[in-house]
DOTORDREN-109696 format. One record per residue: x, y, z of N, C-alpha, C, CB in turn. Coordinates in steps of 0.02 Angstrom, whole numbers, plus 50000, padded with zeros to 5 digits. Glycine has a CB too. Layout:
BEGIN
XYZXYZXYZXYZ;...
//
This chain:
BEGIN
500125067850834499605066450891499045066450864499555071150947;498535063250877497835063150849497275063350906497755056450805;496685065150884496155065350933495555064550908496125070850969;495165059950936494525057950913493935058350972494605050650885;493365059950952492825060050997492125057350969492765066951021;491725053551005491225051050974490615050751030491455044250943;490075051451008489375050951056488915047451043489035056051065;488845042151082488285036751071487665038751119488575028751091;487075037351092486505039351120486105031651133486125045151067;485785033451188485245027851206484575030251241485595022551257;484075027451249483465030751281483665032151350482795026351280;484185029551388484285031651456484945033951469484145026551501;485475036251430486055036851432486265040451376486315031451441;486795044951377487245046951335487985045151347487155053351332;488265043151298489015039351308489445044251260489055029751277;489915047951288490345052051261491115049351264490255058251295;491525047851210492175044551227492655050451188492245035551194;493275051451225493755055451202494335051751188493875060351245;494765053051128495435047951122495935052251095495345040951070;496425052251146497045055951134497625051251111497245059951198;497995052551056498525049151051499155051451029498385045051020;499615049351036500345050651015500775045250990500695053151070;501105046650937501575041050908502185042950888501315037950853;502675038250877503415039850864503525033650819503955040350937;503695035150754503975029450713504745030550687503505028550649;505105025650705505805028150690506055021350644506315029950768;506315022850585506575017450557507315020150510505925013850511;507715014550504508275016350471508495009350436508815019650521;509065010650373509175004150341509835005750310508585001550287;510155000450302510935000650277510904994950224511574999050343;511324997350166511434992050107512234992550094510944994150029;512484985450073513054984650063512964981349995513394981250117;513344985249939513324983649868513924982249839513064988549831;513954975849809514614974849761514394973649697515104968849781;514804976649645514584975349581515284973949537514124981649554;515374967249513515854966149474515804964649398516114961749503;516094967749350515984968449281516634963149261516024977249252;516424957249223516884952749197517254954049137516594947449189;516754957649101517104959649029516874966548992516944953648974;517004967848930516714973948904515994971448873517244977548847;515794963948876515184961748827514534962648874515264952848797;514654964248939514174965748990514084960249047513514966848955;514454955749055514364949949099514534953349161514814943449082;514034953349203514024956549269513744952249323513634962949266;514004954049397513834949649450513714956649504514524943149470;513114956449532512934960849591512624957549642512514966249574;512874959549702512854957649768512484961549812513434957049790;511944962049846511684966249893511664962749966511004968549868;511774965250009511654963650087511244970050122512454962550129;510734968250153510234973250176510134972950251509544972150141;510034978150289509664977350353509174982250360510084977650412;508704982050387508144989050406507794986950469507464990950341;507744992450493507324991950570506944996950567507734992450642;506244994850598505604998450597505444998750668505034995050553;505365004450705505095004550778504665008950785505545005650829;504125007950827503635011550838503395012650911503195009050800;503165017950932503005018851005502415021751001503475022851050;501935019751019501215023751018500825023651076500745021150966;500555028351096500125028751165499505031451152500435033251221;498995027651179498255030351179497915031351237497845026351146;497545035751254497155038251320496455039351302497445045451350;495975034251323495305035951322494965038151390494975030451295;494465042051382494085044151432493405044251401494315050551461;492995039351440492335038251422491895039351477492245031951397;491405046051457490925047951508490205045251495490905055551514;489855043951535489225041351533488755046951570489215033951568;488205049451532487725055051556487105052351556487715061551514;486705054451616486085053551608485625059151564485885052651672;485025057851555484665063151495484715069451515483865062251480;484765070851583484875077551617485465081651618484765076851677;485985077451590486705079451589487115077951638486785085651584;486835074251705487205072651750487675066551733486815071951803;488155065751770488615059551758488135053251786489415060251803;488175048251754487945042251772488275038051807487785039551729;488925036651793489505034551825490175036751831489565030151809;490675033951866491265034951857491555034451779491545030851901;492005039651752492185038951691492665033651680492405044651670;492695029251620493065024851607493805027251577492675020851567;494295026251602494995028651573495325021951554495485033251629;495455023051503495935016051471496685018851436495405011551394;497155016451460497715018651435498155013351391498075021251490;498385014251333498565009651291499295011451265498055009251239;499815006451286500535006751262500605002551205501045004451315;500585004451147500615000851082501365000851051500095004351031;501774996051061502504996851031502554990750993503134997451086;503114991850947503264985950904503874986250878502834985150851;504324982050851504854981050822504874976450757505234979150868;505044979450701505164975250637505814975350614504764977450581;506164969350605506834968850584506864965250519507254965550634;507234967050465507274965050395508074962650387507044971850342;508194957450358508714955250340508774951750277508894952050385;509224953950235509114951250165509824950850120508564956250126;509864945650090510504944950040510204943249970511074938550065;510504946449919510254945749854510914945549798509734952149841;510944940149754511364941149700511114938949637511954938249710;511414944549592511064943749524511644943149470510544950349508;511684939549421512064938249366511634939049296512354931249375;512054942749248511844945049192512454942149136511724953449200;512164938449091512584935449040512304937048968512624927649052;512594942948938512434943148873512754937148829512644949648849;512434935548769512574931148718512574932448642512204926748728;512834929048609512734931048542512044930448510513174927648505;511834934248452511244935448419510654938048462511074929548387;510864943848514510544947648550510094943648595510224952148512;510454937648618510094933648686510384936448745510234925148691;510044936848795510244939148864510054934448908509974945548885;510424931748959510284927149000510424931049079510734920448979;509754929949127509874933549192509694928049242509414940749202;510104927049296509844922249358510074925949417510164914049360;509754923649473509894926349530509574921949595509664933449525;509884923749650509604921149712509424926249762510064916649742;508914925049815508794929749862508704926049928508214934049842;508804928149984508554925450039508404931650091509064920050066;507844930650126507524936650170507384932950235506784940350136;507584937350293507174934750362506924941050393507674930250422;506274939250408506034945350436505684943150510505494949050382;505824946750558505574945850622505254952550654506144943150664;504614950150685504234956550707503954954450780503574958850650;504034958350823503894958950888503454963950905504414959550921;502794963250926502344968950947502054966951001501854971350901;501944971851053501634968851111501184975851133502264965751174;500604976251111500134982051141499864978751207499464984551086;500014984151251499744982951323499264987351341500244983351374;498584986151375498094990951384497934991251466497454989051336;497874996651500497784996751565497155001151584498414998951596;496754999151632496155001351646496385007051709495614994551665;496295013451706496595017651747495845021751785497185022851700;495405018351788494775021451813494985020151894493965017351780;494575024951930494705025251990495425026252033494435020452002;495805028051981496465028652009496945023352012496405030552068;496695018651983497035011151962497505010651898496435005851946;497815004851910498205004651832498104995451819499325008051837;497444994251813497414986951799497484984051729496794984851821;497884979151725498094976651658497484973051618498704971251669;497194975651557496704972851530496884966851486496384977551497;496934960651516497114955051469496664952951401497124949051514;496004954551414495484954351350495724958051282494764958151373;496074962851301496144966751232496904968151229495694974251229;497404965051271498044967151272498374961651220498354967551349;498954960951199499164954851159499924956351144498714953751086;500224950251130500954950751114501014945551057501454949051180;501304947251001501284943550937502004943950918500774946650880;502334938350902502994937550874502954934450806503434933550918;503084936250758503054934350692503774932950651502654939750660;503924927350619504544925550590504474924150521504834919950622;504694925950472504754923850405505364922950360504404927750377;505404918450337506024917450288505764915050223506584912050316;506074919250172505894917250107506524916550061505404922050080;506574910550022507104908649981506934908449918507364902849997;507224911849870506964911449806507534911549755506474917149796;507374909349697507924909449647507454909949573508464901849655;507814914049531507434915049462507954914649415507014922049452;507724913349349508124914149281507574917049229508464906249252;508004921249177507554925949131508004924449075507434934849151;507634923049016507974923848959507614929248912508054917048926;507994932448874507634937448822508124938448759507474945448860;507774938948703508094940148649507684944048603508324934348622;507934947648558507734953648517507794951448440508224960348534;507414953248397507534951348327507284958348304507114944148295;507344959648232507394965948200506624968848216507604965148114;506084965148224505334966548234505144964648291504894963648190;505344959148321505084955648383505714956948439504934946748366;505304955648497505814953748550505324950548608506304960848579;505614946148648505254941748694505714940848759505074934548657;505304939748803505604937548873505204931948895505584943248931;505544926648936505334921248967505574920249039505494916048927;505184919449091505494919649164505084913449199505354927949208;505604911849251505274908049295505654909349376505314900249264;505154909549421505464911649483505104906349537505314920049499;505534903449588505434898849624505544900649692505774893949605;505024901049740505034902949811504904898149866504604907749819;505314897249907505034893249974504804898250024505634888350012;504334897250061504164901950115504104897350181503444906050097;504394900250233504404896950293504204903150337505124893250310;503564902150381503404907750416502994904950476503024913050371;503024907950535502614906950605502534911850637502874902850652;501904911750670501634917350717501554914850783500954920150694;501624917450846501434914950911501164920950955502054911450945;500504920750968500134925951006500334923251086499204926050984;500574927151111500854923251181500214924451226501664927051221;499904928051227499134929051284498674923351264498584937551272;498484922851201497884917751188498294910651177497364920051113;498954911151164499274904851149499114900951074499064900251206;498844904951037498724904050964499314904450926498264908750938;499514898750882500094899450846499864895950771500754895550888;500354898450726500254895450660500924894550628499794899650616;501024889550581501664886550552501594885250477501844879850590;501914890150440501754887550366502414886250338501324893050317;502384882050280502994880750251502674878250172503494874650300;502774881650118502504880150059503164882050010501784884250046;503014878749947503394880749883503054882449826503784876049862;503194887749801502774890449736503294891849672502354898249756;503004892049611503324894049561502884900149512503504887549525;503234905349495503024910249458503304912849389503024914549496;502884908349341503194909549275502864915749243503114903149229;503244919249190503054925149163503254924749088503364931049201;502944927749041503124927848967502814934548940502794921148926;503284937348902503174943348862503374944048795503434948148891;502954946148744503214947048690502964954048652503104941148656;503464956948617503294963848579503494962848515503654970548605;502934967348474502984966548403503034975248391502244961648363;503664975848357503734982448325503404982848247504544984248323;502734985148258502374984548207502664989548156501694985448224;502774994948165503045000548115503405005648169502365004748064;503535010148132503945016248170503515019248222504165022448119;502845019148208502275023448251502015017548309501515026548191;501915011248290501565006748329501905000948364501105004348290;501804999348421502114993448450501474989248496502824996248502;501504983048494500964978548527501474974748584500544972648464;501164974248641501454970348688501054965548720501714974048732;501304959848730500804954348773501174952448823500544947548736;500964951948882501184949148952500774943948982501204954349003;501104938649004500614932949048501104931549099500314925049005;500784931949166501134931149219500754928249285501404937349229;500964924949327500734922349394501024927049438500954914749412;500774930149493500984934449541500804932449606500764940449529;501114935949651500894935149732500904941349762501384930349777;500504942849798500434948049837500334946649919499874951549808;500904948349950500784946350017500654951750063501324942750040;500304949950122500054955250167500494959950205499664952250213;500514964750212500994970050251501064968050316500744977450255;501664969550347501684966150413501304969350460502324965450440;501134976550461500544977750490499804974550501500494981950469;499674973150436499064968950432499144962350474498904967150357;499654959250479499674952550507499664953350578500284948450487;499844959950616500004961050676499274960550709500404967750683;499074957750762498374956850790498224962750851498324948650822;498694967950850498614972650907497914977050888499334977750915;497574979450941497024982350927497094990450937496504979150968;496904994450892497005002050887496365004750904497235004750816;496095007450947495405009050966495235015850942495295008551040;494725016550904494475023650881494045025850946493965023350804;493625021250966493255022751029493075016451050492645027351023;492805015351115492675009751149492225005051114492445011251211;491915006751069491505002951021491805001650946490835006751015;492355003050932492615002450873493395002150873492355007650836;493724997850844494454996950844494594992850772494694992550917;495294995550763495574992350701496094986650733495984998350647;496154981150692496514976450722496784971650651496014972550783;497374968850671497754965450603497554957950612498694966250601;497684953350562497414948350560498024942250544496854949350514;498294939150594498964935050591498814930150549499254931950658;498064928350519498094921850481497974924050412497554916350504;498114930350395497994931550324498544926950277498084939950310;498224925450218498684921650178498874926450114498334914450155;499304924850082499624928250017499064927749971500334924549985;498894932949927498414932249862498834930949800497954939249849;498524925949764498944923349701498474925349641499104914249703;498824928049597498424929349538498684927449472498284936149536;498374926549418498494925349355498314931949311498124919249335;498704935149265498564939649239498734940649156498794943549280;498274942449115498574943049040498434950749028498154937648977;498934953048986498814960748977499164961948904499214965849044;498664965448871498814966948803498934974048782498314964648765;499484977948775499494985448763499774987148696499904989148817;499474993548670499694996248601499955003548616499054996448544;500555004848599500915011248606500935013748536501665010448639;500765020648525500675024448474501195030648490499915026148466;501665029848442502125036248441502435037648510501705042748418;502555031748555502805031648622502465036948657503545032348626;501835039448643501505045048676500865043248709501385050448627;500485038548664499845035648675499855028648692499455036548620;499695026148750499745019148781499035016848795500205019048851;498785011348771498085008148790498265001548817497555007248726;497975000248867498014992448885497444989948908498494990748936;497334983448893496804978848910497124972948960496464975748839;496664973149003496934968149064496404963249085497134972349134;496614957449093496214952149140496574948449189495894946949102;496414949249245496724946249312496144942249340497004952249370;496364936149371496044931949417496444931449478495924925549389;496194933049532496584933749604496214927849651496484942749644;496564923249687496264919649735496564922049795496314912749726;496154921149857496344924049913496384931349920496884921649926;495924934449882496034941349881496124945349955495444944049842;496504950549969496604953150022496264959350025497204953550033;495694959550074495314965150072495084968050140494774963850032;495084975750130494904976950204494084977550221495284984050226;493914976050272493164975650305493074978850363492944968950320;492454981450363492244984850441491624979850451491964994950442;491694975050507491314969150513491014970150591491794961950498;490514967150610490274965650680490764960850711489524962550681;490874962350771491284957450821490964950750826491324960350897;491234945550819490864938650823490824938650903491304931350785;491114940550943491084940151015490834945451054491654938951037;490894950851030490584957451072490034960451048491044963051078;489534961651084488894965251066489164972251042488344965951131;488824976151002488944982650982489614985550986488554986251016;490044980950950490774981450938490954980350870491144976850978;491224986250830491454984950763492194984650757491194989950718;492424980150703493014979650694493254980750624493154974150718;493834984850617494094986050553494714981450546494274993650543;494754977050488495284972250491495254970650405495104965050552;495904967050397495984962950332495844956350330496594963050309;495534953650264495324946850271495444944550200494554945950298;495494937950185495374934850137494714932250111495714931150143;494624934850051494104931750007494264927549959493784936049976;493714923649933493904917749901494214920649821493184912249898;494034925049785494294927749732493894933849708494354922849685;494324937249653494214942749615494224942049542494654947249633;493894944149505494024942949432493924949949399493504937149400;494414951749370494504959649347494594959649274495174963549382;494154965149241494274966449175494464973249170493724964849133;494894975349129494974983249140495264984849074495494985949206;495204991749053495454996249005495695000849020495134998148968;496385003549011496715009049036497005013148983497225007049083;497255019048982497565024048943497985027948967497205027548918;498665029448938498985034948961499175038448903499535033549006;498885045348904499025048748845499315055948864498375049148800;499825057148820500165063848831500025068048760501055062748848;499775074648787499545079548740499975086648740498795080848757;500535087348704500835094848697500475099548655501515094848668;500005101848697499445106548659499905113348642498675108548716;500235115548672500755119748642501475119948681500455126848638;501885124048658502565122848685502575125148765503125127248638;502175129848778502125130448844501595126448888502035136748851;501185123148850500655118348892500745111948866499865120348885;500845106748924500905099948906500365096348964501775097348910;500055091548933499475087348982499745080148972498545087948953;499605076949029499675070049043499005066849067500225069149094;498725063049039498005060349060498065053049065497405062149005;497815050349125497715042849129496965041849149498225039249185;496805036749114496065035349109496015026949123495745037849027;495585024349176495725017449197494825016549203496315016349279;494705011649160493965009049166493875002549178493585010149110;493524999749238493674992549254493124989349280494204991749299;493054982949279492454979049307492684973949349492014975949255;492764974549410492944969449462492304964749492493294973449524;492384958349493491914954449532492144951249588491634949849495;491864952449648492134949049706491714943549723492204953449765;491914937249743491594931449776491874929349840491614925849734;491484927949881491664924249952491124924149998492254927649992;491434922850069490804921950110491254924250177490384913150110;490834928650214491214930950288490544932850322491864938350285;490624930950395490094932150437489484929550407490034939050454;489414923350390488774920650360488514925150300488204920150417;488864928350274488654932650218489014929950156488834940550232;488544929050103488884927550042489074933050000488514923450004;489494934249955489774939949932489804937349854490504942249973;489354942049798489494939949735489304946949715489124933149704;489734951349705489544959149698490064960749636489694964449778;489814964749593490194968549541489934975449525490214964649478;490314978449491490094985749464490614988549419489984991249524;490354991749368490794994349317490965001749340490464993949244;491605003649340491715009849368492355012149332491755009749446;492655018749346493265021449315493545027049360493105024249243;494235027849347494535033349368494835037949321494955031549410;494965043149332495505048849281495865053449319495095054049227;496425053149296496925058449330497295062649258497625053449386;497195069749277497485074249221497885077949251497045078349180;498565078449224498965084149242499235088849205499385082649269;499155095049202499215100949156499935103549183498545106849162;500385104849144501035108849164501095113949109501745104149170;501205120549144501255127549111501955130549117500735132549145;502235132549051502985135449061502825143549052503625132248997;502895146749107502665154449109503295159549094502335156449188;503145165049084503815170049078504165170449128503695176849064;504725174549122505185175649185505235169149231504885181949232;505485164049200505565157349245505045155749290506175157449289;504415158049279503825154149313503595148749284503265157749321;503325143849323502965138049301502325137149344503425131849305;501945132549317501385130949365501105123649348500795136649358;500785121049389500425114349374499755113449401500825108749399;499225110449376498575110049385498415102749380498215114249339;498225098649436497995091449429497405090149457498435086649456;496905087049423496355084049437496155077349435496035086449411;495935074649491495855067149495495115064949516496395064249549;494825060249487494145058149493494075050449506493775060149432;493745047449559493635040449563492805039649563494025037349633;492525036249516491855035449507491685030549576491675032049428;491005030649588490755025749636490935018149613489955026749643;491135013749672491405008049652491215002949706492135008849640;491394995849694491274990449738492034987349758490764984849700;492174987549817492784985549846492614979949907493184992249873;492574972849879492414967949923491724968649957492924967649970;491704969150020491024970750048490784978150047491014968550120;491184981850029491074989750026490734992249959491804993550032;490234996849964490045000349911490265008449929489244999049899;490855010849885491125015949899490805022449858491795014549890;490855028449894490605033749859491125037449809490335038349908;490935040549764491455044749730491905049949769491115048349680;492605049949742492975053849768493345058749719493345050249806;493625065249738493915068749685494365073849709493425071649642;494835077049693495235082449705495385085949654495745080949733;495765091449668495935097649636496605100449664495355102749645;497325099249636497905100549658498145106749612498335094249657;498555110749650498825116149608499495118249626498395121949610;500065121049584500575122449620500845126549570500975116949647;501435131249594501745137849560502425135949577501495145949590;502965138249545503685137449552503975143849522503955130849515;504425145649543504875150649526505575149549530504755155849561;506035148549473506755149049477507055154949487507015146949427;507525155149540507925161349561508655160149566507695163849629;509065164949557509755163749565510045160749509509875159849619;509905162749446510185159049383510005152349385510965159249375;509445149549412508995142949414509535139849464508835138249331;509885142849505510185138149567509595137649625510945141949605;509185141549630508665142649680508015141149651508665149449706;507595136949685506765135949666506375137149729506555127849639;505915141749715505495142149771504745139449739505505150349804;504435134949782503735131749765503225131349804503755126049751;502675134349784501955133949829501445127549798501485142449820;501295123549828500875118549823500275118149865501205113449829;499665116949836499075115649869498715109649845498665121149865;498585104649893498325099249876497445098249900498825094149907;497125094349859496395093749884496005100649904496415089149948;496135105649866495835111849867495125111449906495775114149793;494755107849871494035108349885493815103549941493625106849819;494385099349972494315094050032493685089050008494135098350114;493915085249952493295081149930493645073849925492925084149851;494205072449936494695066549926494655062849978495395068049916;494035061150016493935058250069493355051650049493725063950121;493715046650091493275039850076492555040150119493745032450103;491975036450083491455035550113491095030150074491125041650123;490505028150107490135022650081489735018850128490555018350052;489635011650110489255008850156489605001050149488405009850140;489374996450197489444989950206488904985950242490004989350236;488884980350228488204975850252488514969250257487504975750194;488224966150312488234958850323487494956250335488714957250387;487344949450348486734947650373486604949950440486664940950369;486104954150457485914957550515486384962650536485814953050565;486804966150489487214971950506487224976250441487974969750531;487124983550448487244988350401487574994450432486634990050367;488094996450400488405003450425488625007650365489065002250473;488475013950380488725018850325489385022850361488045024750303;489825025050317490415028350354490665034350305491075022450371;490995038250340491395043750295492095045650349490795052150276;492715044050308493255045050350493515051450311493775038550357;493665056350354493945063250326494535063050361493505070250340;495095064450323495895065850336496025071650325496375062150297;496675074150338496925080550321497215080550254497415082650369;496885080250204497025079550133497045085850086496535075150107;496705091650131496915098350104497425100950147496345103350100;498035101550107498645104550140498935109850079499255097950163;499275114150113499745118350083500415119150105499505123850081;500885119550066501635119550077502025124650034501905112550060;502575126250068502955130650024503675129150039502785138250035;504085127549993504785125650001505275129949958504865118249982;505925130049978506395133749945506905127749939506645140649984;507335127549879507885123449876508455127849838507685116549839;509005126249866509685129649821510165124149818510105136849860;510445124749752511035119049732511665122249731510955115549657;512165119649778512755122449772513235117849725513005123549840;513785121349710514305118149673514155118949601514375110949692;514545115549553514475116149483513935111849453515105114749453;513615114149415513005110849373513285104449324512625117449319;513905106049315514115099849272514365094349305514615101449226;514365094849369514525087549406513945082849403514705088349485;514095076749374513515071149365513175069349434513845063949333;512605069449444512305067649508512445060349524511555069049508;512415059449593512525052549621512055048349593512475052049694;512215041949565511705038249533511295034349584512015033649484;510695034749585510245032449643510175024149622509415037049646;510025020549669509935013549663509575011249721510575009849655;509175004449710508905002249769509364995449789508085000849758;509184994049849509524988249870509134980749862509684989549942;509224976949904508964970349887508414968649928509464965149894;508134973549969507714972150023506984976250005508084974750096;506984979249938506424983649929505744980649947506424986049860;505634974049922504914970649939504744970750006504864963449919;505294969150052505124968650124505034976150148505724964550167;505394980850126505234987550147504544989650127505734992250120;504414988950058503674990650044503004987350093503564987949967;503284981750119502844978350160502804980450221502954972250164;503394983350245503404986650312503114994150306504174986650341;503024996750252502895003050254502175004050223503435006650220;502004997050193501304996850166501374995650094500885003450180;501034990950064501124989149989501524983949970501384994249952;501194976049976501674970349970501664966949897501504964750025;501424969849849501454965549790502144962949760501124969249739;502264957849741502844955549711502854952849646503074951349746;
//
C-alpha cells in the first residue's frame, strides 16, 4: 500500500491532493526440461518449454481538495478512483545442441521461439458528488502481441596460449499493439543479425588479455510499453510508451586479468535508439508533467572499470569495483536538442570479516558521483550497509542481521530541462531497512544440493520483471 500527498499554491487558492493506492502482483512459471547426452565425448541436446504468467491488480483513490486563502473549501473535492489491472503471459520453446570436435574445437547451435501477450486495461472513474463517471480521457485498454524467432551458431577453439569464439545470432521479430480506446495501432516485422567475436591470450601464468566485439539488442520492458497512467497527483503521472523501439549497440571491450584477482576493462559502446526515462511537460495538457520512457538518437560511451580482490588478512577480505565513464547523449525531444556529456564514476567496496566463535560481519559502501543521464542531470548518491552473522547448532543454523542504507542517502535527485520548462526533483524511497533472519538446515550435510538451472524464457521474464538486455 502506498500513500502520497502534495500541495500546490496559486495566488487565489491552495490545492491539496491525497493519493492512496493498493496493489497485488501475482506470478508463476513452469519449465519442462529434457537433456539427452549422446556419448561420452559431450555431444548433448537440451530442450526447454516454458510458461509464465504475471498478473497485477492495482487500485488508486485520489482526493483533491481546493481551498481559499482563508482555509475554507473553494469547491467540492475531486474524487478519482483507478482500477489498474493487467495480465502478461509468456510462452517459450528452446533447443540447444553442443558438439565437441577434435583439436579442441567446439560447435554449438540452437533455435528459440517465444510468444508474449499482454492485456492491460486501466479504468478511471470520477466519484465526485457521489457518482461513478467513467473517465474516457485518462482510461485505456492496450493489447500487445510479440513473437520472436531466433537461431544461433557458435564456434570456439582452444590452443595452448590462445582461445577464440565466433558467433552469429539471427532474429525475426513480429509485434503489434492495439490501443482500444484511442484506436491507435502499430505493426512491426523485422529481421536482424547479431555477430560476436572473442579472443583470449594467456600471456603467462599471471596475465590474461581478452578482446570482445559484439552487436547487441536491448528491448523495452513490457511495463514500459504499457500506456496506462499511474497518477502521483492530478498534475503528475507515469505512463508507458507503446511506440518504444529496441536499442541497438555495437560494443568493443578489452580486459586484463592479473592472477585471477585483478580485472581491468576498457569499453567503447555506441547505441542507437537509446531507451531513457524522462520527466517532460505534457504536449496536450497545461501544468501536467509526464514520466515515461523514450528513444533518443544515440549514446556514445567510453569507460574503464576495475574489479579487485584484496585479502588483507586471513580474517579480512575486500572486493572493490570501480567504474569511470564518459557517456554522451544526442537527440531531440519536445523541441529541445540534446548533446550532453559528463565524466563520472561509481565505486562499490565490500569488506568481509571472519570473527571468533563462529561470528562474521560485512560492511559495504557505495558511491555514485553526479552524472548525466539523457535529459537528466543527477545528483550524487551513496549508501553504507552493514551486517552480522552467527553460526549456531554446529553450523546447521544461521542468524543474520542486516541494515541497508544506514544514513538514508541512496535516493535519486537532480534536474531536467526542456525549452520553456525546468524541473528539480528528489525521489525518496524506503531504502533504509533492517531485517533479521534465521535459517536451519535439516538432513545430512553430505547430500549434494539440487542443481540450479534456468529455463528457456529468462530474457522474457527479465523484461516482465524489469531489465531487457539480450
